[in-house]
N, C-alpha and C positions, 0 to 999 in steps of 0.2 A: 311752314318758309323761312322760317328763318335758321333750321337745321339746315333746310338746302341753299342757303346761299350762305352757312358756313363750310360745307361740303364744300361748294364752288369754288369756294372761296382756300381752301385746302390743297386740293386736288392736283389743280395745278400747280402749286408748290413744293407736291410730296413728288414730283412726276419733273421737274426740275431739276431736284437733289437726287433723285437716282439716275438720270443725265448726265448728270456731272458725274457721279460718283463712275459710268461707265468710261468716260473720259479718262479719267485720272486714272482710274483701275488698265485702261486701252495703252496710256503715256506709260505709267509702270510699268504695263510687259516688253515696249518696245523698247527703254532704257534696258529693261536687266535682258533683255534678247540678248546685247549684245554684249555683255558677260557669258551670259550663257552657250553663244556659240563660238568664245574666243578661245584663243587659243598661245601657249608663248612657245617659239621654239629655237633653241639654243645651241651651236654646232660647232663644239672643240676638238682637237685636237690633239691627245695628252699620251707624248709615250708612244707605245702599238696604235693604241685605239685611236679610230676616228668615232666619236661619241655622240651622238645627238638625243636631246631630250625637248621633249614638248609635252607641257605642264597647260591640264587642263583647269580650266576659270571657272567650270561649270558650277551657278550655285555656289560662289566662293562668296560667304556668310557666315561663318560660324560654322561649315559644314565638312565635308570630302573636297581633298583636294587629290585627283589623277594625274601619275606618270608613267609616261612612252619613253623607257629608252632604248635605243638602239644603237647596238657597241659592235663597232668591223674591226677588221683588224687592216691595219694600214697596208701590210706589207701585201696583204692575197685580196682586202677588197671583197673577203666573205663575214658575215657575221661571225661571231663570238658566239657559242651558243655552250657553253660549260663555266660560265663565270659567274662570279657569286657581286650581284647587282643591292647595292646598298643606297638607301633613299634617306638621307639626313638633312632632317629640318629644324631651324632657329632662331625662333620668336626676339624679334626688342622690348617687348615686355620680361623684369625679371628673367631674360637671358633661357624663355624655355625652349625644351629639347624635343622632339620627335623624330625616330626613324621606320620605316618599313625594308623589307625584304622585297625588293623586284622582283616578281616569278616568271622566267622563260614561257613566251608565246613564241610556238611555230608556228603560225599559221603569218602569210606573206599580208605585208614583209615582215619578218623576223625581227621579236623586240621585248623587252623585259615590262615587264606593267608592275607598277606602286599605286596602294590606295593610302591617302594617311588622315584622320579627321583632325580641323583645325579647329581647338578652341580656346580659342585666343584671341582677340581682335590683334591689328598692327603689322607688322613687316616680317615677313619671312624669308629668310635666307636659305637656296634647295643647295644640299651638296650632293653630289653622284659619286659614291665610290666604288670601283669596278676589282673586281680581283679577279686573276685566272691563271694557267702556269706563263702566261705572255707579262705577268709583273701586278703593282698596284697600284693603281692612276685614281687620286680624287681630284674632282671638278668642282664650281662652283656656276652652274648652273643658270636658274636666275633667281628675281626676288619675289615674293607675294603679298599682293596686300590684301590685307583683310580688315574692310569696316567695322565699326561697333552698328551692330544692330541695333535698328529703332525701335522704340516702343510704340510708336504709333502707326500703320500704318495706313493709303487712304478710305483703304473700305474700314476702317474704325473709326476715323472719319466721319465718312458719308453715316456709319450707319447713326452713328449719334448727333447729326444734323436731321435724320430722316426723325430718329428719337425723340428731340426736341421742338418737328414742327408738330409731332402726333399728338405731341401732348398741349402744345400750343391749342394745335385745332379742337382738340375736346375741353379746354380751358375755355377759349372763344365759344364752342354751340351753348357747356353749360351757361354761362353769367350772358350771352341772347339768354337763352330757355329759362333763365329768372326773370329777366330787365321785360321779356313778354308776360311774364305768373302777371311783376309789379302791377307792371300797367294792364292790364284787365282786370286786375283784383281795382285799381282807382275808378276803371273807366266803372266799375259796377258798383260803385264808392256812391260815386258823382248820381249815377243815375237812382239809386235808393234813394239821395238827398237831397233830386229836383221837385222843386213844388210841384210843376206841370207834370209829373207822371203819377201824383198821389189823387184816388177816387174822390169822387165829391158825395158828401150824405143828398140822401134823395129824401 
């Protein structure tokens, strides 16, 4: 009976913890969804080029950044297909630098695409360099903010809470069983010592 009462106390607490974890996970997913679907678009006219840079902010937490660059000839409005496009990044911490060649993608709309792994938190300045027979130009496209990775997530906190509740529940069951055992022993000793229960000589 005591075990059932203990379980009846622990199970609702576990259910509440699981529901809180699911709610926290939903809120976290909604908040991160803004970053997963968000993009930053910058259009710059530099010399003979009309350059559009779209920075993908998906999973931007010490992860991979993607860049989509459209290069048009200002005079004709046509895509520049034979350019060498380089994406350069410079971090605010220790002047960390990185770069990547953007590859030409012929599918419409025609563009260049690059991916760079950001391995440090902080502010990263994005610059795009375009070189072709029309000339060389470099423009500052945007800045990216990479947050510091947190050591604990909502899932780990909920897991720790559930573990603590399980441990407390097990301790309560053990303590209840020990107390019931001591009570039974005390009742047994009292019954043996009761004179009214002693046999009478015939």
